N, C-alpha and C positions, 0 to 999 in steps of 0.2 A: 271151535277155533279153526281158522283157515291158515294154511301156510302159503303165503303169497310172496313172490320175489319182490324185494324192496324196490329195485330199479324199475320193474314193470309197473308197480303200484304208483310210483312217483310220476312216471310218464303218463299213465291213465289219468291221474289227478290234473296234471299240467294241461293235457290236451282237452279234457272234458270240462275243466273249470268247476267240477263238482268237488266240494270239500268234505261232505259227509261220507263215511266209509260205507254204510249200508246203501246209499244212493249210487255210489260208484260201482259196487258189486251188482246192484240191480240193473244199471244201465249196461254194464258189460254182458250180463246174461241176456238182456233184451236184444242187444246187438248181435249176439251169437245166434239166438233163435231166428232173428230176421234174416241173417246171412244164410243160415242152413236151409230155411224155408225157400228162399229164392233159389238156392242151389238146386233143391229138389224139383222145383217148378221148372227150372231150365232143363234139367235132366229128362223131364217128360216131353220136351220139345214144345212146351206151351200148348198142348192139346189135351183134350178129354175125350177118349174114344166113345164112351157111352152117352154122350150128351146129345139131346135133341137139337134140332135146328133152332136158331135164335131168330125171333121175329124182329124185324127192323122197320122203322117208319120210313116210308118212301113217299116221295111226291107222286101224285098221279101223272101218268105219261102225258106229255104235251102232244095234242093232235093238231097238225098243221091244217089250216083252212085256206083253200084256194078259191079265188073268184076269177072266173073266166069271162072276159068281155069280148064280144064280137064287134070290132071297130069298123068292119067293112060295110055295115048298114047303118043308117041313121037311127037313132033311138031317142028316148025321151030326154037325153042329155047331149046336146050338140057339142062338137069339139070346142074346147076352151072353157067349158063350164064344169064345175065340180058337182059331184053327187052329194047331196046333203041328207038323203034319206038313209035311215038306219035299216040295214038288212037283218032280218030275223030268220 
């Protein structure tokens, strides 16, 4: 048998909408465990000193490609024409 404050009990039932006594007590205990677990994690500063580095997926680096064109000499593409050849 549990000795529970009647006012606190009624407030818990009203706020939770749970009508069954066992379910109200269970929900209260689950909320207490969740709150204290979060409090302990926060007290650790959100860190785990002994943990190994976490591998992350990263995109491969983008390597810029530059095409230098000497416009001082005539080439196979006279001024005003576009190059349609694919450079490999």
